[in-house]
C-alpha positions in Angstrom: 0.0 0.0 0.0 1.2 3.5 -0.8 2.7 5.4 2.1 0.5 8.4 3.1 3.5 10.5 3.9 4.9 9.9 0.4 1.7 11.2 -1.0 1.9 14.3 1.1 5.4 15.0 0.0 4.4 14.5 -3.6 1.6 17.1 -3.3 4.0 19.5 -1.7 6.5 19.1 -4.5 3.8 19.8 -7.1 2.5 22.9 -5.2 5.9 24.4 -4.6 7.4 23.5 -8.0 10.6 22.1 -6.6 12.0 19.4 -4.3 14.2 21.9 -2.4 11.2 24.2 -1.7 9.1 21.3 -0.7 11.9 20.0 1.6 12.2 23.5 3.2 8.4 23.7 3.8 8.3 20.2 5.3 11.4 20.5 7.4 13.1 17.7 5.4 16.3 17.5 3.4 16.1 17.6 -0.4 17.7 14.1 -0.5 15.0 12.6 1.6 12.3 14.2 -0.5 13.9 12.9 -3.7 14.2 9.4 -2.2 10.5 9.4 -1.1 9.3 10.5 -4.6 11.5 7.8 -6.2 10.0 5.2 -3.9 6.5 6.4 -4.8 7.1 6.1 -8.5 8.6 2.6 -8.1 5.5 1.5 -6.1 3.2 2.9 -8.7 5.3 1.6 -11.6 5.2 5.0 -13.5 7.1 8.2 -13.7 5.2 11.1 -12.1 7.8 13.9 -12.5 10.0 15.1 -15.3 13.2 16.3 -13.7 15.7 18.7 -15.3 18.6 20.6 -13.7 16.5 23.7 -13.5 12.9 22.7 -12.9 10.4 19.9 -12.3 7.4 19.2 -14.6 4.5 16.8 -14.3 4.0 13.8 -16.6 0.5 13.1 -17.8 0.3 10.4 -15.2 1.7 12.7 -12.6 -0.9 15.4 -13.3 -3.8 13.0 -13.1 -2.4 11.4 -9.9 -2.1 14.8 -8.3 -5.6 15.9 -9.2 -7.0 12.8 -7.5 -4.9 12.5 -4.4 -4.9 16.2 -3.4 -8.7 16.0 -2.7 -8.2 12.7 -0.9 -5.6 14.2 1.4 -7.8 17.2 2.1 -10.6 14.9 3.0 -8.4 12.9 5.4 -7.4 16.1 7.2 -11.0 17.1 7.6 -11.9 13.7 8.8 -9.1 13.6 11.4 -10.2 17.1 12.7 -13.8 15.9 12.9 -13.0 12.8 14.9 -10.7 14.6 17.2 -13.4 17.3 17.8 -11.2 20.0 16.3 -12.9 20.6 13.0 -12.5 24.3 13.4 -8.9 24.3 14.7 -6.2 25.5 12.3 -2.8 23.8 12.7 0.6 23.8 11.2 3.1 26.5 10.1 2.0 29.4 8.0 4.8 31.0 5.9 4.0 34.6 4.9 6.0 37.1 2.8 5.1 40.9 3.0 6.6 44.3 2.1 8.7 45.7 4.9 6.8 48.9 5.9 3.3 47.5 5.3 4.1 44.3 7.2 5.6 46.2 10.1 2.6 48.6 10.4 -0.4 46.6 9.3 0.3 42.9 9.7 2.7 42.4 12.6 0.5 44.4 15.1 -2.5 42.2 14.3 -0.7 38.8 14.6 -1.2 38.4 18.3 -5.0 38.5 18.0 -4.9 36.1 15.0 -2.5 33.7 16.8 -4.6 33.8 20.0 -7.6 32.7 18.0 -5.6 29.8 16.5 -3.2 28.6 19.2 -2.1 25.5 17.3 -0.9 27.6 14.3 2.7 28.9 14.1 3.7 31.9 11.9 6.8 32.4 9.9 6.7 36.1 8.7 9.4 37.4 6.3 9.4 41.2 5.6 11.2 42.2 2.4 10.8 44.7 -0.4 12.5 42.3 -2.9 10.3 40.3 -5.2 9.5 36.9 -3.7 9.0 33.8 -5.7 6.6 32.2 -3.3 6.6 28.8 -5.0 10.3 28.4 -5.2 10.9 29.8 -1.7 8.1 27.7 -0.1 5.7 30.5 1.1 2.1 29.8 1.6 1.0 33.4 0.9 2.5 36.7 -0.1 1.1 40.2 0.5 1.9 42.5 -2.4 1.2 46.1 -3.1 1.2 46.7 -6.8 -0.8 46.6 -10.0 -0.8 42.9 -10.4 0.0 41.5 -13.8 -1.1 38.2 -15.4 0.4 35.3 -13.4 0.1 31.7 -12.7 -0.6 32.7 -9.1 -4.0 33.5 -7.6 -4.5 37.0 -6.2 -7.2 38.1 -3.7 -7.6 41.9 -3.5 -7.7 42.9 0.2 -7.9 46.7 0.0 -7.5 49.6 -2.5 -4.4 51.7 -2.1 -5.1 55.4 -1.9 -2.1 57.7 -2.4 -2.1 61.5 -1.9 0.2 64.4 -2.2 1.2 65.7 1.2 3.7 67.9 3.1 4.5 69.0 6.6 3.1 72.2 8.0 6.7 73.4 8.5 7.4 73.0 4.8 4.3 74.9 3.8 5.2 77.8 6.2 8.5 78.2 4.4 7.5 77.6 0.8 3.8 78.1 0.6 1.2 75.6 -0.7 1.0 74.9 -4.5 -2.3 75.6 -6.1 -1.7 73.9 -9.5 0.5 71.1 -10.7 2.5 73.7 -12.7 3.6 75.3 -9.4 5.3 72.1 -8.3 8.3 73.1 -10.4 9.1 75.7 -7.8 8.9 73.2 -4.9 11.0 70.4 -3.5 9.5 67.1 -4.4 10.4 63.8 -2.7 10.4 60.6 -4.6 11.8 57.2 -4.0 13.5 55.0 -6.6 15.6 58.0 -7.8 13.1 60.0 -9.7 10.3 57.5 -10.5 7.4 59.4 -12.0 4.2 60.1 -10.2 1.2 58.4 -12.0 -1.8 60.4 -11.0 -5.5 60.6 -11.5 -6.7 64.1 -12.1 -10.1 65.7 -13.0 -8.9 65.6 -16.6 -7.8 62.0 -16.5 -4.5 60.1 -16.0 -1.4 62.3 -15.6 2.3 61.4 -15.4 4.4 63.9 -13.5 8.2 63.7 -13.1 9.0 65.3 -9.7 12.4 67.0 -9.0 14.1 67.7 -5.7 17.3 67.7 -3.8 17.0 64.3 -2.2 17.5 61.1 -4.3 17.0 57.7 -2.6 15.9 54.2 -3.3 14.2 53.9 0.1 10.5 54.6 0.5 11.0 54.8 4.3 13.6 57.6 3.9 11.1 59.6 1.8 8.5 59.0 4.6 10.8 60.5 7.2 11.9 63.3 4.9 8.3 64.5 4.2 7.5 64.4 7.9 10.6 66.4 8.7 9.5 69.1 6.2 12.0 68.5 3.4 9.4 68.6 0.6 6.2 67.3 -1.0 5.7 63.6 -1.4 3.2 61.1 -2.9 2.4 58.7 -0.1 -0.1 55.9 0.6 -2.6 56.7 3.3 -1.8 53.4 5.0 1.7 54.8 5.5 0.8 58.3 6.8 -2.7 57.9 8.3 -1.5 58.7 11.8 0.4 61.7 10.7 -2.6 63.1 8.8 -4.8 62.6 11.8 -2.4 64.3 14.2 -1.7 67.2 11.8 1.9 66.4 11.3 1.2 66.1 7.5 -1.4 67.9 5.5 -2.7 67.2 2.0 -1.8 69.4 -0.9 -3.4 69.5 -4.4 -6.3 67.4 -3.2 -7.8 67.1 -6.7 -4.9 64.7 -7.6 -4.4 61.2 -6.3 -2.1 58.3 -7.2 -3.3 55.7 -9.8 -6.3 53.8 -8.6 -5.0 50.5 -10.2 -2.8 49.7 -7.2 -4.1 47.5 -4.4 -2.9 45.4 -1.4 -3.4 41.8 -2.5 -2.8 38.3 -1.0 -1.1 36.1 -3.6 -1.0 32.3 -3.3 -0.1 29.4 -5.6 -3.4 27.8 -6.4 -7.2 28.3 -5.9 -7.7 24.5 -5.7 -7.0 22.7 -2.5 -6.4 26.0 -0.6 -5.2 25.1 2.9 -7.4 26.2 5.7 -4.6 28.1 7.4 -4.1 30.3 4.2 -7.9 30.8 3.7 -8.4 31.8 7.3 -5.5 34.2 7.3 -6.6 35.9 4.1 -10.2 36.3 5.5 -8.8 37.7 8.7 -6.9 40.5 6.8 -9.8 41.2 4.5 -12.2 41.6 7.5 -9.6 43.7 9.3 -9.0 46.2 6.5 -12.6 46.2 5.3 -14.1 48.2 2.4 -12.8 51.4 4.1 -9.6 50.5 5.9 -9.0 51.8 9.5 -6.2 54.1 8.4 -8.6 55.8 6.1 -11.3 56.0 8.8 -8.8 57.8 11.0 -7.4 60.1 8.4 -10.4 61.2 6.2 -9.9 64.7 4.7 
């Protein structure tokens, strides 16, 4: 009879796309994963995976086998939880990747409540502004702030990103407040990524503006501190400066202009099919937490 553990390893290899990622997720060595997959193929008398030096692909038999056993394994997990009286308990380790600032401000503070609600679940949270290949690196879910492109991954929009032009009162006292976009040429503008253009929505439609100023940096957090310190005008997300707007440490300028509305905070995960309960529950938790109008907007409405 086929070993149940071998089936679980096979499903993890398919989902993650590599033996090394599957091994990392399962806490095993790549050699052990490879050996278990080979044993499974020998027991079944057929090749399930096509191996190359760079990637792993499914044979026709491997794809059909995966489609059938993934549902079986999910059913076994549900049955075990039902028998043990823990049908609503979420267990295991949830690996999350998130942008540094957003993760620090709007994920990490809410983890205690989530973990208290699910005491059998452990969290592995990585904060990074580098692009994360969640399949290759073995993450269950990634939080991304972007205009998502076509992808083999599945994305769930959590909340719209609203970006506004703002400045500190100290800056406005020194340089005045611009009344039109044309007046921005006489002001110090702050932009990350060394002069990346501002893509704005205006009453006349989309607008691309190339800001200029004395500070060049690739760090969005440096720009955040600079605008609060009164060094210029910046385009910032309200999730990033909601507290400062509420306290009056920043004020909005040129309110008829906002950043592109195509940017959102999204949860990205490998597959809609066989979505683990731990991933589904975490995504729902964030979606409910942020809501149609996120709490940073409710506290910073202008």
